[in-house]
N, C-alpha and C positions, 0 to 999 in steps of 0.2 A: 838288624840282626838277621840270623839265618833261621830257616824253618824247612821242614820236609812234609809234604802233603801227599799221602799215599792212600789209594783205595783199592779194594779187592772186590770184584763183581762175581755174582753167581746167578745162574738162571733158575728162578724159583718155579715158574711154570712157563709154557711156551709164550705166554703173554706178559710175564712179569720178570724183571731183572732187579736184583737188590745188591747193595754194596755196603761194606763197613769201611769207614774212612778214619785214619789217624793222622794227626798233624802235630808232632813235637816241635816246639819253637824255643829259641834262645831266651826271649824276654817276655813272652806272653803265655807261658805255661804249656800244658799239654791239651791238644784238641782231639775231640772224638765226635764222629757223626755217622749218620745212616743216610744212604741215598737209595732211591728206587725209581724205576721207569716202568710204565705199563702202556700197552697198546692193544685195544680190543676193537680196532676199526674193522677187522675182517673176521670176527668171532660171533656169529649170530646166536649161538647157544648161550652167551653170557648176558647177564643183566646190564653189564657195562658196554654192550655192543654199540659201536660207532663212537667210542671215547678213547682218549689217550691223555697221558699226563706224566708228571715227574715230581719227585720230592727230593730236596737237598737240605741237609742239616749239618751244622758244625757248631760245637760249643767248647770253649776252652776253660781250663781251671782258673783263669783270670776273669771269668764271666764275660767273655767276648764271643761273638759268633753271629750266626744268622740262620733263618729257616725260610726256605722257598718252596712253595707248592703251586703247581700249575695243572689245570684240568680243562680239557676241551671236549664237549659233548654235542653231537649232532642230534638234536631233539626231533627234527623233521628234515626232509631234504632242503628246505628253505630257512631253517631256524637253527641257530648255533648258540650254545651256552659256553661262556668262558668264565672260569673262576681262577683267581690268583690271590695268593697270600704271601707277602714278603715282609719279614720282620728282621730288622738289624738291631742287635742288642747295644750297639753304640754307633755313633755317626761315622767313625773313621775305619772300622774294621774291614769293610769290603774294599775300601780304597787302599789300606795298608797291604793287603795280601793279594788283591786281584785288580791292580790298577789298570791293566790293559783292558779289562772288561768294564771297570767302573767309569773310565773317562768317556765311554761311548754310550752311556745309558742314563736314564733318569734316576731319581731317588727311589726308594722302596715304595711300592704301591700295592694296595689291597682292594679288590673289587670283585663283584659278580655282575656279568653282563649277558643279556639275552638279545640277540639280533635276528630279526626276520627280514629277509631280502626278497623283494618282489620285483617284477620287471621295471616298474616306475617308482617304487618307494622302498625306503629302508626304515624299519621301525626298531627302536632300541629301548631297553630298560636297564638302568645301571644303578647299583647300590655300591657306594665306594666310601667306606669310613677311613679315617686317618688314625693310625696307631703309633705315630712317632711325633715327638715334640720338636724335632729338628727339620722337618720337611714343610714345604709351603703348598702341598696339594690341597685343593678344595674338596671338602666332603660333599658327596651327592647322596642324599638320604630320603628318597631315591631321586632319580631323574628319568623322565620319559621323553623321547625325542622322535620326531618324524622328519624325514628328508624326502621330499618329492623331487626326483631327479629332473634335470632340465629336459623338456620335451617340446616338440613343435606343436603349437596350437593353431597356427595359421601359416600361410606361406612366408617363410623367413622370420617368423616371430616365435620366440621360445619363452617358456615360463618355468620357473623353479620356485620351491617354497621350502623353508626350514622352520621348524618349531621345536622348542625345548622347554620343559616345565619341571620344576622339582623344588626340593628344599635343600639349601646349600649352607655350608659353614666354612669359614676361613679362619685359621687359627693364628696366623702371624701376618698382620694384626688380626685380632679376633673380632669377627662380626658374622651374623647369620641372617638369612632371609629366605622366604619363598620367592620364586621368580618365574616369570613366563616370558619367553623370547619368541617373536614371530618375525620372519623376514621373507618378503616376496620380491621376486626379480623378474622383469621383462627385458628380453634382449632381442634386438632386431639385427639380423645378419644380412648385409647387403653386399652382393658381389658386383662392384661397380664395373670392373673390367677383369680380364684374365689375370692381370698382374696386380690388382688392387682390391682389397676387401675392407669394408667398413662395418664395424660392429658397435652399436650404441646400446646402452642399457640404463635402466633406472631401477632402483631398489628402495623399498619402503620397509622400515623397521618399527614395530610396535612392541614395547616391553612394559611389564608390570612388576613392581617390587613391593613385597609386603612391608619391608622396612628399609628406609634410606638412612644414610649416615648422619644427616643433619638433625632431623627431628624424630627419626624412627617411625614415621608415618608411611602408609602405603602411597605409592606414586606411579603414574604412567609416564613413559618416556617415548616420544616420537622422534624418529630420525629418518634421514633419507640420503641416498647416494646416487649420483649420476656420472656417466662417463662415456668415452668413445675411444675405440682402438682402430688405428689404421694399420693394415698388415699387407705386405707385398710378398711375392714369391718368385724366386729365380732358380732355375735348375739346368743342369748340364749332364749329358750322358757320356760315358767312357766305355771303351772296349773292355771285354772281360779277359781274365786270366786266373790262374791258380784254382781252377774248378768252378769259376763263376762265368756266366755268359755275358754279364755286363755290370757296370757300376753306375750309380747316379749320385750327384751331389746337389743338395737342395739348400738354398739360403733363404731364410724367412725373417726379414727385418720387420719390426713393428714399433709403434709409438702409441702410448696411451695417456689420456688425460682423465682424471677423476676429480670430482668435487663433492665434498661432504660438508654441509653447513652444520653449525652448532646444533646440538640436540635440545629438546625442550627442558632437559634437566642439566644442571651443572655437573661437570665430571667429578668434582670433589664430593658430591652428595651421593654418588652411585657406588654401591659395593662392587669391588673388582674381583669377581670370582674367576673369570676367564676372559678370553678374547671377545666374547659377545658384549661384554660390558664396556670395553674400551672403544669409544667412538668420538674422538675429538674432531672438531671441524677443521678441515684443511683442503687445500688444492694440491694435486700431485701430478707431475709429469714423469713418465717412466719409458725408457727405450730399451729394446732388447733385440738381439740377433741370434737366431737359432741356426746352427749348421748341422745338417742331417746327411749321413752317408749310408747308402743302401747298396747291397750286393745281391744279384739274382743268381740263385743256384742253377747250374747248367742242367742237372738231372731232374730235379723236382719242379723247376721253373718258379 
């Protein structure tokens, strides 16, 4: 059927805009909503300084609609808070009226996240409840995570570490458990020749679950992964034109082999909250070719 979605915006203050939205439809009743946007990023006199966000609501007389709220706050130069609330009053409303947006996004999600970024580390705290019975999002109640970015600890030897711990609940199927994930990786990057680079790595994973699926007892899981990547590089330069002083075409072919043995716990006994829990034993060969085109600007070089 047909519908008409119209909104009228007003400037409430220099930092706040608001709108009233109406949406008469042929089959779904009459819709009404309120929208708002605010930006205090450059307003030091406000208590909301360094924040911005938006609110979008729509509700019809057939009890369909949605509420979306987004907020971003810079608590410190290296610390950001993100808050999001998305509520769909039925599974198909957003798809029915906003399919072009719906097909490129996930389902509705609600969370509060604080992220601190340092030169070598990223610290996060996330609280993410699930407020829909038709989504498969895992609840994080809450989760703390540390990501130590890959850095050189010796010549050609690099180290990275990831850890996440929290209480999780999955609703479809329904199970919950506290969990701790720890993964450390060593990578050796060896430049054999100008045209050949070899990178080998080994990763060790140690996980703990307060409850497993078979007997609901706490269990540790040990896992490991190893691999090697061979990568070459070919390039050719071309004369410039159209305001460029030159062009370069780079071809980077690579082939990787990874091996991951079976973990110390059977996969069917492990709660599947996210990708950290999925670690089946397997060997894998993967090849890839990257084509990179570069142009050098004549004026700025």
